[in-house]
Every structure is written in C-alpha cells, then in structure tokens.
All heavy atoms as a GROMACS GRO file, in nm:
protein
  626
    1MET      N    1   9.584  -5.722   9.419
    1MET     CA    2   9.711  -5.658   9.446
    1MET      C    3   9.821  -5.758   9.416
    1MET      O    4   9.809  -5.876   9.450
    1MET     CB    5   9.717  -5.616   9.592
    1MET     CG    6   9.617  -5.508   9.629
    1MET     SD    7   9.625  -5.463   9.803
    1MET     CE    8   9.544  -5.606   9.875
    2VAL      N    9   9.928  -5.709   9.353
    2VAL     CA   10  10.039  -5.793   9.314
    2VAL      C   11  10.167  -5.738   9.375
    2VAL      O   12  10.194  -5.618   9.369
    2VAL     CB   13  10.052  -5.798   9.160
    2VAL    CG1   14  10.171  -5.881   9.118
    2VAL    CG2   15   9.923  -5.850   9.098
    3ASP      N   16  10.246  -5.826   9.434
    3ASP     CA   17  10.376  -5.788   9.486
    3ASP      C   18  10.470  -5.773   9.368
    3ASP      O   19  10.501  -5.870   9.299
    3ASP     CB   20  10.427  -5.897   9.581
    3ASP     CG   21  10.560  -5.862   9.645
    3ASP    OD1   22  10.641  -5.791   9.582
    3ASP    OD2   23  10.583  -5.908   9.757
    4ILE      N   24  10.514  -5.651   9.339
    4ILE     CA   25  10.595  -5.624   9.221
    4ILE      C   26  10.728  -5.698   9.227
    4ILE      O   27  10.784  -5.735   9.124
    4ILE     CB   28  10.615  -5.472   9.200
    4ILE    CG1   29  10.671  -5.441   9.061
    4ILE    CG2   30  10.706  -5.414   9.304
    4ILE    CD1   31  10.574  -5.462   8.951
    5ALA      N   32  10.781  -5.722   9.345
    5ALA     CA   33  10.910  -5.790   9.358
    5ALA      C   34  10.901  -5.938   9.322
    5ALA      O   35  10.992  -5.993   9.262
    5ALA     CB   36  10.963  -5.774   9.501
    6THR      N   37  10.789  -6.002   9.357
    6THR     CA   38  10.777  -6.147   9.334
    6THR      C   39  10.679  -6.184   9.226
    6THR      O   40  10.680  -6.296   9.177
    6THR     CB   41  10.733  -6.218   9.464
    6THR    OG1   42  10.601  -6.174   9.497
    6THR    CG2   43  10.828  -6.189   9.579
    7GLY      N   44  10.589  -6.091   9.189
    7GLY     CA   45  10.485  -6.122   9.093
    7GLY      C   46  10.372  -6.203   9.152
    7GLY      O   47  10.282  -6.246   9.082
    8GLN      N   48  10.374  -6.224   9.283
    8GLN     CA   49  10.269  -6.302   9.348
    8GLN      C   50  10.148  -6.215   9.381
    8GLN      O   51  10.161  -6.099   9.420
    8GLN     CB   52  10.320  -6.365   9.478
    8GLN     CG   53  10.424  -6.472   9.455
    8GLN     CD   54  10.467  -6.536   9.585
    8GLN    OE1   55  10.470  -6.473   9.690
    8GLN    NE2   56  10.501  -6.663   9.577
    9VAL      N   57  10.031  -6.275   9.367
    9VAL     CA   58   9.908  -6.206   9.404
    9VAL      C   59   9.899  -6.208   9.557
    9VAL      O   60   9.908  -6.313   9.619
    9VAL     CB   61   9.785  -6.277   9.343
    9VAL    CG1   62   9.656  -6.213   9.392
    9VAL    CG2   63   9.792  -6.272   9.191
   10ILE      N   64   9.881  -6.089   9.615
   10ILE     CA   65   9.871  -6.080   9.761
   10ILE      C   66   9.734  -6.031   9.807
   10ILE      O   67   9.705  -6.028   9.926
   10ILE     CB   68   9.982  -5.990   9.820
   10ILE    CG1   69   9.975  -5.849   9.759
   10ILE    CG2   70  10.118  -6.052   9.797
   10ILE    CD1   71  10.069  -5.749   9.823
   11GLY      N   72   9.648  -5.996   9.714
   11GLY     CA   73   9.513  -5.954   9.747
   11GLY      C   74   9.425  -5.958   9.624
   11GLY      O   75   9.474  -5.946   9.512
   12ILE      N   76   9.295  -5.978   9.643
   12ILE     CA   77   9.201  -5.987   9.532
   12ILE      C   78   9.080  -5.900   9.563
   12ILE      O   79   9.029  -5.900   9.674
   12ILE     CB   80   9.156  -6.132   9.510
   12ILE    CG1   81   9.276  -6.218   9.470
   12ILE    CG2   82   9.047  -6.140   9.404
   12ILE    CD1   83   9.247  -6.364   9.458
   13ASN      N   84   9.035  -5.826   9.463
   13ASN     CA   85   8.916  -5.744   9.476
   13ASN      C   86   8.798  -5.825   9.423
   13ASN      O   87   8.803  -5.879   9.313
   13ASN     CB   88   8.932  -5.615   9.395
   13ASN     CG   89   8.815  -5.523   9.411
   13ASN    OD1   90   8.741  -5.530   9.508
   13ASN    ND2   91   8.798  -5.435   9.316
   14ASN      N   92   8.695  -5.837   9.502
   14ASN     CA   93   8.575  -5.905   9.456
   14ASN      C   94   8.452  -5.831   9.506
   14ASN      O   95   8.463  -5.739   9.585
   14ASN     CB   96   8.574  -6.052   9.498
   14ASN     CG   97   8.573  -6.069   9.649
   14ASN    OD1   98   8.555  -5.975   9.724
   14ASN    ND2   99   8.593  -6.189   9.694
   15THR      N  100   8.337  -5.873   9.460
   15THR     CA  101   8.212  -5.806   9.497
   15THR      C  102   8.096  -5.902   9.483
   15THR      O  103   8.112  -6.013   9.433
   15THR     CB  104   8.189  -5.679   9.411
   15THR    OG1  105   8.078  -5.606   9.463
   15THR    CG2  106   8.164  -5.714   9.265
   16SER      N  107   7.981  -5.861   9.525
   16SER     CA  108   7.859  -5.941   9.506
   16SER      C  109   7.741  -5.846   9.488
   16SER      O  110   7.747  -5.730   9.527
   16SER     CB  111   7.834  -6.033   9.625
   16SER     OG  112   7.814  -5.958   9.742
   17ASN      N  113   7.638  -5.897   9.425
   17ASN     CA  114   7.518  -5.818   9.406
   17ASN      C  115   7.430  -5.839   9.528
   17ASN      O  116   7.371  -5.945   9.546
   17ASN     CB  117   7.444  -5.859   9.278
   17ASN     CG  118   7.329  -5.765   9.248
   17ASN    OD1  119   7.239  -5.752   9.329
   17ASN    ND2  120   7.334  -5.700   9.134
   18ARG      N  121   7.424  -5.740   9.614
   18ARG     CA  122   7.357  -5.755   9.743
   18ARG      C  123   7.207  -5.732   9.740
   18ARG      O  124   7.131  -5.804   9.803
   18ARG     CB  125   7.420  -5.658   9.843
   18ARG     CG  126   7.566  -5.691   9.868
   18ARG     CD  127   7.627  -5.594   9.963
   18ARG     NE  128   7.769  -5.623   9.977
   18ARG     CZ  129   7.852  -5.547  10.041
   18ARG    NH1  130   7.809  -5.436  10.100
   18ARG    NH2  131   7.979  -5.578  10.048
   19GLU      N  132   7.162  -5.628   9.670
   19GLU     CA  133   7.020  -5.592   9.675
   19GLU      C  134   6.942  -5.624   9.548
   19GLU      O  135   6.822  -5.605   9.543
   19GLU     CB  136   7.005  -5.442   9.704
   19GLU     CG  137   7.049  -5.403   9.844
   19GLU     CD  138   7.178  -5.324   9.843
   19GLU    OE1  139   7.211  -5.262   9.740
   19GLU    OE2  140   7.249  -5.325   9.946
   20GLY      N  141   7.012  -5.668   9.442
   20GLY     CA  142   6.943  -5.695   9.317
   20GLY      C  143   6.932  -5.574   9.227
   20GLY      O  144   6.869  -5.579   9.123
   21ALA      N  145   6.995  -5.462   9.268
   21ALA     CA  146   6.993  -5.342   9.184
   21ALA      C  147   7.083  -5.364   9.061
   21ALA      O  148   7.165  -5.454   9.058
   21ALA     CB  149   7.039  -5.221   9.264
   22GLN      N  150   7.064  -5.280   8.962
   22GLN     CA  151   7.136  -5.296   8.836
   22GLN      C  152   7.251  -5.196   8.823
   22GLN      O  153   7.228  -5.076   8.815
   22GLN     CB  154   7.040  -5.277   8.718
   22GLN     CG  155   7.105  -5.296   8.583
   22GLN     CD  156   7.004  -5.289   8.472
   22GLN    OE1  157   6.900  -5.353   8.476
   22GLN    NE2  158   7.034  -5.210   8.370
   23CYS      N  159   7.373  -5.246   8.823
   23CYS     CA  160   7.493  -5.167   8.793
   23CYS      C  161   7.512  -5.049   8.888
   23CYS      O  162   7.538  -4.936   8.845
   23CYS     CB  163   7.490  -5.118   8.649
   23CYS     SG  164   7.464  -5.246   8.526
   24THR      N  165   7.500  -5.073   9.017
   24THR     CA  166   7.521  -4.968   9.116
   24THR      C  167   7.632  -5.012   9.212
   24THR      O  168   7.677  -5.126   9.207
   24THR     CB  169   7.394  -4.940   9.198
   24THR    OG1  170   7.360  -5.058   9.273
   24THR    CG2  171   7.278  -4.900   9.109
   25LEU      N  172   7.674  -4.924   9.301
   25LEU     CA  173   7.772  -4.959   9.402
   25LEU      C  174   7.723  -5.080   9.481
   25LEU      O  175   7.608  -5.081   9.528
   25LEU     CB  176   7.794  -4.839   9.496
   25LEU     CG  177   7.899  -4.859   9.605
   25LEU    CD1  178   8.037  -4.883   9.544
   25LEU    CD2  179   7.902  -4.738   9.697
   26ASN      N  180   7.805  -5.181   9.493
   26ASN     CA  181   7.775  -5.306   9.562
   26ASN      C  182   7.666  -5.388   9.494
   26ASN      O  183   7.612  -5.481   9.553
   26ASN     CB  184   7.738  -5.282   9.709
   26ASN     CG  185   7.854  -5.227   9.788
   26ASN    OD1  186   7.969  -5.267   9.767
   26ASN    ND2  187   7.827  -5.134   9.876
   27ASN      N  188   7.633  -5.356   9.372
   27ASN     CA  189   7.536  -5.432   9.294
   27ASN      C  190   7.583  -5.439   9.149
   27ASN      O  191   7.527  -5.373   9.060
   27ASN     CB  192   7.397  -5.368   9.301
   27ASN     CG  193   7.336  -5.380   9.439
   27ASN    OD1  194   7.298  -5.488   9.481
   27ASN    ND2  195   7.332  -5.269   9.509
   28PRO      N  196   7.687  -5.519   9.122
   28PRO     CA  197   7.737  -5.527   8.985
   28PRO      C  198   7.638  -5.596   8.894
   28PRO      O  199   7.544  -5.663   8.939
   28PRO     CB  200   7.864  -5.611   9.000
   28PRO     CG  201   7.839  -5.695   9.120
   28PRO     CD  202   7.758  -5.609   9.212
   29CYS      N  203   7.658  -5.578   8.766
   29CYS     CA  204   7.573  -5.641   8.666
   29CYS      C  205   7.662  -5.706   8.561
   29CYS      O  206   7.783  -5.686   8.560
   29CYS     CB  207   7.479  -5.540   8.603
   29CYS     SG  208   7.564  -5.400   8.527
   30GLU      N  209   7.601  -5.781   8.473
   30GLU     CA  210   7.674  -5.845   8.364
   30GLU      C  211   7.623  -5.788   8.234
   30GLU      O  212   7.505  -5.761   8.219
   30GLU     CB  213   7.650  -5.996   8.367
   30GLU     CG  214   7.699  -6.062   8.494
   30GLU     CD  215   7.664  -6.208   8.500
   30GLU    OE1  216   7.646  -6.272   8.394
   30GLU    OE2  217   7.655  -6.260   8.613
   31MET      N  218   7.715  -5.772   8.138
   31MET     CA  219   7.675  -5.722   8.006
   31MET      C  220   7.721  -5.822   7.901
   31MET      O  221   7.839  -5.854   7.892
   31MET     CB  222   7.735  -5.586   7.978
   31MET     CG  223   7.694  -5.531   7.841
   31MET     SD  224   7.765  -5.372   7.802
   31MET     CE  225   7.670  -5.267   7.909
   32ALA      N  226   7.626  -5.869   7.822
   32ALA     CA  227   7.657  -5.960   7.712
   32ALA      C  228   7.719  -5.881   7.597
   32ALA      O  229   7.708  -5.759   7.592
   32ALA     CB  230   7.530  -6.030   7.666
   33ARG      N  231   7.782  -5.950   7.506
   33ARG     CA  232   7.840  -5.883   7.389
   33ARG      C  233   7.736  -5.804   7.312
   33ARG      O  234   7.767  -5.703   7.250
   33ARG     CB  235   7.905  -5.986   7.298
   33ARG     CG  236   8.031  -6.042   7.356
   33ARG     CD  237   8.097  -6.138   7.262
   33ARG     NE  238   8.216  -6.193   7.327
   33ARG     CZ  239   8.282  -6.296   7.284
   33ARG    NH1  240   8.243  -6.357   7.174
   33ARG    NH2  241   8.387  -6.339   7.347
   34SER      N  242   7.611  -5.846   7.319
   34SER     CA  243   7.503  -5.777   7.250
   34SER      C  244   7.465  -5.646   7.320
   34SER      O  245   7.391  -5.566   7.266
   34SER     CB  246   7.380  -5.866   7.243
   34SER     OG  247   7.328  -5.888   7.374
   35GLY      N  248   7.513  -5.628   7.444
   35GLY     CA  249   7.478  -5.510   7.522
   35GLY      C  250   7.367  -5.535   7.622
   35GLY      O  251   7.335  -5.448   7.704
   36ALA      N  252   7.306  -5.655   7.618
   36ALA     CA  253   7.199  -5.688   7.713
   36ALA      C  254   7.258  -5.699   7.854
   36ALA      O  255   7.360  -5.763   7.874
   36ALA     CB  256   7.133  -5.819   7.673
   37ILE      N  257   7.190  -5.636   7.950
   37ILE     CA  258   7.236  -5.636   8.088
   37ILE      C  259   7.152  -5.732   8.170
   37ILE      O  260   7.030  -5.735   8.157
   37ILE     CB  261   7.228  -5.494   8.148
   37ILE    CG1  262   7.328  -5.403   8.076
   37ILE    CG2  263   7.256  -5.496   8.298
   37ILE    CD1  264   7.321  -5.259   8.116
   38SER      N  265   7.219  -5.810   8.256
   38SER     CA  266   7.147  -5.900   8.346
   38SER      C  267   7.199  -5.880   8.487
   38SER      O  268   7.311  -5.838   8.510
   38SER     CB  269   7.163  -6.046   8.302
   38SER     OG  270   7.298  -6.083   8.302
   39VAL      N  271   7.112  -5.908   8.583
   39VAL     CA  272   7.142  -5.891   8.725
   39VAL      C  273   7.108  -6.021   8.796
   39VAL      O  274   7.006  -6.084   8.767
   39VAL     CB  275   7.058  -5.775   8.784
   39VAL    CG1  276   7.078  -5.764   8.933
   39VAL    CG2  277   7.092  -5.645   8.714
   40HIS      N  278   7.193  -6.060   8.891
   40HIS     CA  279   7.171  -6.183   8.967
   40HIS      C  280   7.191  -6.154   9.115
   40HIS      O  281   7.303  -6.156   9.165
   40HIS     CB  282   7.267  -6.292   8.920
   40HIS     CG  283   7.261  -6.316   8.772
   40HIS    ND1  284   7.161  -6.389   8.714
   40HIS    CD2  285   7.341  -6.273   8.672
   40HIS    CE1  286   7.181  -6.392   8.582
   40HIS    NE2  287   7.288  -6.322   8.556
   41LYS      N  288   7.082  -6.123   9.185
   41LYS     CA  289   7.089  -6.091   9.326
   41LYS      C  290   7.151  -6.206   9.404
   41LYS      O  291   7.117  -6.322   9.384
   41LYS     CB  292   6.949  -6.061   9.381
   41LYS     CG  293   6.950  -6.021   9.527
   41LYS     CD  294   6.811  -5.988   9.577
   41LYS     CE  295   6.816  -5.950   9.724
   41LYS     NZ  296   6.684  -5.919   9.776
   42GLY      N  297   7.244  -6.172   9.494
   42GLY     CA  298   7.307  -6.270   9.581
   42GLY      C  299   7.426  -6.342   9.519
   42GLY      O  300   7.492  -6.421   9.586
   43ILE      N  301   7.457  -6.316   9.394
   43ILE     CA  302   7.569  -6.381   9.327
   43ILE      C  303   7.698  -6.305   9.356
   43ILE      O  304   7.701  -6.182   9.352
   43ILE     CB  305   7.545  -6.387   9.174
   43ILE    CG1  306   7.424  -6.473   9.143
   43ILE    CG2  307   7.669  -6.437   9.101
   43ILE    CD1  308   7.441  -6.620   9.175
   44GLY      N  309   7.804  -6.379   9.388
   44GLY     CA  310   7.935  -6.320   9.412
   44GLY      C  311   8.020  -6.326   9.287
   44GLY      O  312   8.005  -6.417   9.205
   45TYR      N  313   8.108  -6.231   9.272
   45TYR     CA  314   8.196  -6.223   9.156
   45TYR      C  315   8.341  -6.209   9.202
   45TYR      O  316   8.369  -6.148   9.305
   45TYR     CB  317   8.163  -6.099   9.070
   45TYR     CG  318   8.026  -6.103   9.010
   45TYR    CD1  319   7.916  -6.055   9.081
   45TYR    CD2  320   8.006  -6.153   8.883
   45TYR    CE1  321   7.789  -6.058   9.026
   45TYR    CE2  322   7.879  -6.156   8.826
   45TYR     CZ  323   7.771  -6.108   8.898
   45TYR     OH  324   7.646  -6.111   8.843
   46ASP      N  325   8.429  -6.265   9.125
   46ASP     CA  326   8.572  -6.242   9.147
   46ASP      C  327   8.636  -6.231   9.010
   46ASP      O  328   8.571  -6.247   8.908
   46ASP     CB  329   8.636  -6.351   9.231
   46ASP     CG  330   8.624  -6.490   9.168
   46ASP    OD1  331   8.585  -6.501   9.049
   46ASP    OD2  332   8.653  -6.587   9.236
   47ASP      N  333   8.763  -6.201   9.008
   47ASP     CA  334   8.834  -6.182   8.881
   47ASP      C  335   8.955  -6.272   8.875
   47ASP      O  336   9.022  -6.295   8.976
   47ASP     CB  337   8.882  -6.036   8.869
   47ASP     CG  338   8.766  -5.941   8.858
   47ASP    OD1  339   8.685  -5.958   8.767
   47ASP    OD2  340   8.757  -5.849   8.942
   48GLU      N  341   8.983  -6.321   8.754
   48GLU     CA  342   9.108  -6.391   8.733
   48GLU      C  343   9.218  -6.286   8.737
   48GLU      O  344   9.202  -6.175   8.685
   48GLU     CB  345   9.108  -6.461   8.598
   48GLU     CG  346   9.004  -6.572   8.592
   48GLU     CD  347   9.006  -6.643   8.459
   48GLU    OE1  348   9.115  -6.683   8.414
   48GLU    OE2  349   8.900  -6.656   8.399
   49THR      N  350   9.330  -6.319   8.800
   49THR     CA  351   9.433  -6.218   8.820
   49THR      C  352   9.567  -6.252   8.757
   49THR      O  353   9.655  -6.168   8.755
   49THR     CB  354   9.456  -6.198   8.971
   49THR    OG1  355   9.494  -6.323   9.028
   49THR    CG2  356   9.332  -6.145   9.039
   50TYR      N  357   9.582  -6.370   8.701
   50TYR     CA  358   9.715  -6.412   8.658
   50TYR      C  359   9.772  -6.329   8.543
   50TYR      O  360   9.893  -6.320   8.528
   50TYR     CB  361   9.718  -6.560   8.625
   50TYR     CG  362   9.621  -6.605   8.518
   50TYR    CD1  363   9.661  -6.616   8.386
   50TYR    CD2  364   9.490  -6.639   8.551
   50TYR    CE1  365   9.572  -6.658   8.288
   50TYR    CE2  366   9.401  -6.682   8.454
   50TYR     CZ  367   9.442  -6.692   8.323
   50TYR     OH  368   9.354  -6.733   8.227
   51TRP      N  369   9.691  -6.264   8.461
   51TRP     CA  370   9.745  -6.184   8.351
   51TRP      C  371   9.788  -6.045   8.395
   51TRP      O  372   9.863  -5.978   8.326
   51TRP     CB  373   9.643  -6.174   8.239
   51TRP     CG  374   9.637  -6.293   8.150
   51TRP    CD1  375   9.710  -6.408   8.162
   51TRP    CD2  376   9.555  -6.311   8.036
   51TRP    NE1  377   9.677  -6.496   8.064
   51TRP    CE2  378   9.581  -6.439   7.985
   51TRP    CE3  379   9.461  -6.232   7.974
   51TRP    CZ2  380   9.518  -6.488   7.871
   51TRP    CZ3  381   9.398  -6.282   7.862
   51TRP    CH2  382   9.426  -6.408   7.811
   52PHE      N  383   9.744  -5.999   8.510
   52PHE     CA  384   9.780  -5.865   8.555
   52PHE      C  385   9.931  -5.848   8.566
   52PHE      O  386   9.986  -5.744   8.534
   52PHE     CB  387   9.715  -5.830   8.690
   52PHE     CG  388   9.572  -5.790   8.676
   52PHE    CD1  389   9.471  -5.879   8.705
   52PHE    CD2  390   9.538  -5.662   8.635
   52PHE    CE1  391   9.338  -5.843   8.691
   52PHE    CE2  392   9.405  -5.625   8.620
   52PHE     CZ  393   9.305  -5.716   8.648
   53THR      N  394  10.000  -5.952   8.615
   53THR     CA  395  10.145  -5.941   8.633
   53THR      C  396  10.218  -5.918   8.502
   53THR      O  397  10.327  -5.861   8.501
   53THR     CB  398  10.202  -6.065   8.704
   53THR    OG1  399  10.172  -6.181   8.626
   53THR    CG2  400  10.145  -6.078   8.844
   54THR      N  401  10.161  -5.959   8.388
   54THR     CA  402  10.227  -5.939   8.259
   54THR      C  403  10.222  -5.793   8.215
   54THR      O  404  10.291  -5.756   8.121
   54THR     CB  405  10.164  -6.027   8.149
   54THR    OG1  406  10.030  -5.984   8.123
   54THR    CG2  407  10.166  -6.173   8.187
   55CYS      N  408  10.143  -5.712   8.283
   55CYS     CA  409  10.125  -5.572   8.244
   55CYS      C  410  10.183  -5.474   8.346
   55CYS      O  411  10.166  -5.353   8.331
   55CYS     CB  412   9.976  -5.543   8.224
   55CYS     SG  413   9.898  -5.652   8.106
   56LEU      N  414  10.250  -5.525   8.450
   56LEU     CA  415  10.303  -5.437   8.553
   56LEU      C  416  10.445  -5.393   8.522
   56LEU      O  417  10.529  -5.472   8.478
   56LEU     CB  418  10.302  -5.507   8.689
   56LEU     CG  419  10.165  -5.533   8.750
   56LEU    CD1  420  10.180  -5.606   8.882
   56LEU    CD2  421  10.087  -5.404   8.768
   57SER      N  422  10.471  -5.265   8.548
   57SER     CA  423  10.603  -5.208   8.533
   57SER      C  424  10.652  -5.165   8.670
   57SER      O  425  10.581  -5.180   8.770
   57SER     CB  426  10.597  -5.086   8.440
   57SER     OG  427  10.552  -5.124   8.313
   58ALA      N  428  10.770  -5.107   8.675
   58ALA     CA  429  10.827  -5.058   8.801
   58ALA      C  430  10.728  -4.967   8.871
   58ALA      O  431  10.656  -4.890   8.807
   58ALA     CB  432  10.957  -4.984   8.774
   59GLY      N  433  10.721  -4.976   9.001
   59GLY     CA  434  10.629  -4.893   9.079
   59GLY      C  435  10.486  -4.943   9.074
   59GLY      O  436  10.394  -4.871   9.107
   60SER      N  437  10.468  -5.068   9.031
   60SER     CA  438  10.335  -5.131   9.022
   60SER      C  439  10.242  -5.056   8.927
   60SER      O  440  10.122  -5.052   8.947
   60SER     CB  441  10.270  -5.144   9.160
   60SER     OG  442  10.348  -5.227   9.241
   61ARG      N  443  10.297  -4.996   8.824
   61ARG     CA  444  10.216  -4.925   8.724
   61ARG      C  445  10.161  -5.025   8.624
   61ARG      O  446  10.235  -5.106   8.570
   61ARG     CB  447  10.296  -4.819   8.652
   61ARG     CG  448  10.333  -4.704   8.741
   61ARG     CD  449  10.410  -4.599   8.661
   61ARG     NE  450  10.427  -4.482   8.742
   61ARG     CZ  451  10.356  -4.371   8.728
   61ARG    NH1  452  10.264  -4.363   8.635
   61ARG    NH2  453  10.377  -4.268   8.806
   62LEU      N  454  10.031  -5.016   8.599
   62LEU     CA  455   9.965  -5.102   8.503
   62LEU      C  456   9.977  -5.038   8.365
   62LEU      O  457   9.935  -4.924   8.346
   62LEU     CB  458   9.818  -5.121   8.539
   62LEU     CG  459   9.737  -5.212   8.447
   62LEU    CD1  460   9.788  -5.355   8.455
   62LEU    CD2  461   9.591  -5.207   8.483
   63GLY      N  462  10.036  -5.111   8.270
   63GLY     CA  463  10.053  -5.060   8.135
   63GLY      C  464   9.996  -5.157   8.033
   63GLY      O  465  10.058  -5.259   8.004
   64LEU      N  466   9.877  -5.127   7.981
   64LEU     CA  467   9.813  -5.217   7.886
   64LEU      C  468   9.888  -5.225   7.754
   64LEU      O  469   9.868  -5.318   7.676
   64LEU     CB  470   9.668  -5.174   7.862
   64LEU     CG  471   9.577  -5.183   7.985
   64LEU    CD1  472   9.436  -5.138   7.948
   64LEU    CD2  473   9.575  -5.323   8.043
   65ARG      N  474   9.976  -5.131   7.726
   65ARG     CA  475  10.055  -5.133   7.603
   65ARG      C  476  10.196  -5.187   7.626
   65ARG      O  477  10.278  -5.189   7.534
   65ARG     CB  478  10.059  -4.995   7.540
   65ARG     CG  479   9.920  -4.946   7.503
   65ARG     CD  480   9.924  -4.836   7.399
   65ARG     NE  481   9.792  -4.784   7.370
   65ARG     CZ  482   9.704  -4.841   7.291
   65ARG    NH1  483   9.731  -4.954   7.234
   65ARG    NH2  484   9.586  -4.787   7.270
   66LYS      N  485  10.226  -5.232   7.746
   66LYS     CA  486  10.357  -5.289   7.776
   66LYS      C  487  10.377  -5.415   7.691
   66LYS      O  488  10.287  -5.498   7.681
   66LYS     CB  489  10.366  -5.324   7.924
   66LYS     CG  490  10.496  -5.387   7.964
   66LYS     CD  491  10.497  -5.428   8.109
   66LYS     CE  492  10.625  -5.503   8.139
   66LYS     NZ  493  10.620  -5.569   8.267
   67PRO      N  494  10.494  -5.430   7.627
   67PRO     CA  495  10.520  -5.552   7.549
   67PRO      C  496  10.501  -5.677   7.636
   67PRO      O  497  10.550  -5.682   7.748
   67PRO     CB  498  10.666  -5.536   7.506
   67PRO     CG  499  10.690  -5.389   7.506
   67PRO     CD  500  10.606  -5.337   7.621
   68GLY      N  501  10.425  -5.772   7.588
   68GLY     CA  502  10.399  -5.895   7.663
   68GLY      C  503  10.274  -5.890   7.748
   68GLY      O  504  10.234  -5.991   7.807
   69CYS      N  505  10.209  -5.774   7.759
   69CYS     CA  506  10.087  -5.761   7.838
   69CYS      C  507   9.976  -5.844   7.774
   69CYS      O  508   9.948  -5.831   7.655
   69CYS     CB  509  10.044  -5.615   7.847
   69CYS     SG  510   9.888  -5.589   7.934
   70LEU      N  511   9.913  -5.930   7.852
   70LEU     CA  512   9.811  -6.021   7.801
   70LEU      C  513   9.668  -5.972   7.822
   70LEU      O  514   9.574  -6.035   7.774
   70LEU     CB  515   9.827  -6.159   7.865
   70LEU     CG  516   9.961  -6.229   7.837
   70LEU    CD1  517   9.972  -6.357   7.917
   70LEU    CD2  518   9.978  -6.256   7.689
   71LEU      N  519   9.650  -5.862   7.894
   71LEU     CA  520   9.515  -5.811   7.917
   71LEU      C  521   9.461  -5.743   7.792
   71LEU      O  522   9.536  -5.679   7.719
   71LEU     CB  523   9.514  -5.710   8.032
   71LEU     CG  524   9.544  -5.764   8.170
   71LEU    CD1  525   9.556  -5.650   8.270
   71LEU    CD2  526   9.436  -5.862   8.214
   72PRO      N  527   9.330  -5.755   7.766
   72PRO     CA  528   9.273  -5.684   7.650
   72PRO      C  529   9.271  -5.534   7.675
   72PRO      O  530   9.259  -5.490   7.789
   72PRO     CB  531   9.132  -5.740   7.641
   72PRO     CG  532   9.101  -5.790   7.778
   72PRO     CD  533   9.231  -5.832   7.838
   73ARG      N  534   9.286  -5.460   7.570
   73ARG     CA  535   9.277  -5.314   7.578
   73ARG      C  536   9.136  -5.271   7.543
   73ARG      O  537   9.077  -5.326   7.449
   73ARG     CB  538   9.375  -5.250   7.480
   73ARG     CG  539   9.517  -5.276   7.518
   73ARG     CD  540   9.612  -5.213   7.418
   73ARG     NE  541   9.726  -5.301   7.408
   73ARG     CZ  542   9.791  -5.329   7.297
   73ARG    NH1  543   9.755  -5.274   7.183
   73ARG    NH2  544   9.892  -5.410   7.298
   74PRO      N  545   9.079  -5.174   7.614
   74PRO     CA  546   8.944  -5.127   7.582
   74PRO      C  547   8.935  -5.087   7.435
   74PRO      O  548   9.022  -5.019   7.382
   74PRO     CB  549   8.926  -5.006   7.673
   74PRO     CG  550   9.017  -5.033   7.788
   74PRO     CD  551   9.136  -5.104   7.728
   75GLY      N  552   8.831  -5.135   7.368
   75GLY     CA  553   8.809  -5.102   7.229
   75GLY      C  554   8.892  -5.185   7.132
   75GLY      O  555   8.884  -5.166   7.013
   76GLU      N  556   8.971  -5.279   7.184
   76GLU     CA  557   9.061  -5.357   7.099
   76GLU      C  558   8.988  -5.454   7.008
   76GLU      O  559   9.026  -5.475   6.894
   76GLU     CB  560   9.159  -5.434   7.189
   76GLU     CG  561   9.265  -5.510   7.114
   76GLU     CD  562   9.365  -5.571   7.209
   76GLU    OE1  563   9.329  -5.667   7.278
   76GLU    OE2  564   9.478  -5.520   7.214
   77ASN      N  565   8.881  -5.517   7.060
   77ASN     CA  566   8.805  -5.611   6.979
   77ASN      C  567   8.664  -5.624   7.034
   77ASN      O  568   8.632  -5.569   7.137
   77ASN     CB  569   8.875  -5.748   6.972
   77ASN     CG  570   8.895  -5.808   7.109
   77ASN    OD1  571   8.805  -5.808   7.191
   77ASN    ND2  572   9.012  -5.860   7.135
   78SER      N  573   8.582  -5.702   6.968
   78SER     CA  574   8.442  -5.712   7.007
   78SER      C  575   8.421  -5.791   7.136
   78SER      O  576   8.313  -5.791   7.190
   78SER     CB  577   8.360  -5.776   6.894
   78SER     OG  578   8.408  -5.907   6.870
   79SER      N  579   8.525  -5.857   7.186
   79SER     CA  580   8.506  -5.935   7.308
   79SER      C  581   8.543  -5.855   7.433
   79SER      O  582   8.544  -5.908   7.542
   79SER     CB  583   8.591  -6.063   7.303
   79SER     OG  584   8.728  -6.030   7.298
   80THR      N  585   8.573  -5.726   7.417
   80THR     CA  586   8.604  -5.642   7.532
   80THR      C  587   8.484  -5.638   7.626
   80THR      O  588   8.372  -5.621   7.584
   80THR     CB  589   8.640  -5.498   7.487
   80THR    OG1  590   8.754  -5.506   7.403
   80THR    CG2  591   8.669  -5.410   7.606
   81VAL      N  592   8.510  -5.654   7.754
   81VAL     CA  593   8.404  -5.659   7.854
   81VAL      C  594   8.396  -5.526   7.925
   81VAL      O  595   8.497  -5.471   7.967
   81VAL     CB  596   8.432  -5.772   7.956
   81VAL    CG1  597   8.327  -5.772   8.064
   81VAL    CG2  598   8.439  -5.905   7.885
   82ARG      N  599   8.278  -5.473   7.940
   82ARG     CA  600   8.258  -5.351   8.018
   82ARG      C  601   8.232  -5.388   8.163
   82ARG      O  602   8.160  -5.482   8.191
   82ARG     CB  603   8.136  -5.274   7.967
   82ARG     CG  604   8.155  -5.207   7.837
   82ARG     CD  605   8.028  -5.133   7.806
   82ARG     NE  606   8.038  -5.061   7.682
   82ARG     CZ  607   7.937  -5.002   7.625
   82ARG    NH1  608   7.817  -5.005   7.682
   82ARG    NH2  609   7.951  -4.939   7.512
   83VAL      N  610   8.289  -5.312   8.253
   83VAL     CA  611   8.264  -5.333   8.394
   83VAL      C  612   8.193  -5.211   8.448
   83VAL      O  613   8.233  -5.099   8.423
   83VAL     CB  614   8.397  -5.354   8.470
   83VAL    CG1  615   8.372  -5.372   8.618
   83VAL    CG2  616   8.473  -5.473   8.413
   84HIS      N  617   8.084  -5.234   8.519
   84HIS     CA  618   8.006  -5.124   8.577
   84HIS      C  619   8.025  -5.122   8.725
   84HIS      O  620   8.024  -5.220   8.790
   84HIS     CB  621   7.858  -5.139   8.546
   84HIS     CG  622   7.827  -5.122   8.402
   84HIS    ND1  623   7.802  -5.001   8.347
   84HIS    CD2  624   7.822  -5.212   8.302
   84HIS    CE1  625   7.779  -5.015   8.219
   84HIS    NE2  626   7.790  -5.142   8.189
   0.00000   0.00000   0.00000
C-alpha cells in the first residue's frame, strides 16, 4: 500500500508456502522463464515496492501505461513474470 499524498510505502503484501502445495492459496510457486514451476515449502516471499509509486495516479489508481511507469506490462517482453 502506498500513501498517494507522500509516495511512501505504508504496507506490504507478502506470503509464504505453508504446506508445500503448488500454486494454491497460501502456497505460492515460482515459474522460470522456461515455464518450469518449482515449489519451496516454508519459504517466505515479499515484493519490491519502490516502482509502484511511478505508476500511481490520482485516487491510488495503478496505471501500467502511465508515462514514467517503471513496472513491466504483461506480455511486454520475455522477462515478464507470472504470479500464481
């Protein structure tokens, strides 16, 4: 979560793989560029958040096409990461 007035991060969403399941609720997985999926039970994940502020508009709307937005757009290139 980002405070639109200050651009400061005020909250972070993270998760961990609790049961070792593959790509389910509370059990995230990783996908390589090749499409290979791997699972790591007990591993926690977080996200870098500093680029999100470059894509926010009035009302905290996320706009991936906003001029200056640094986040990748889905389908933009081969390094796009899928999140399950």
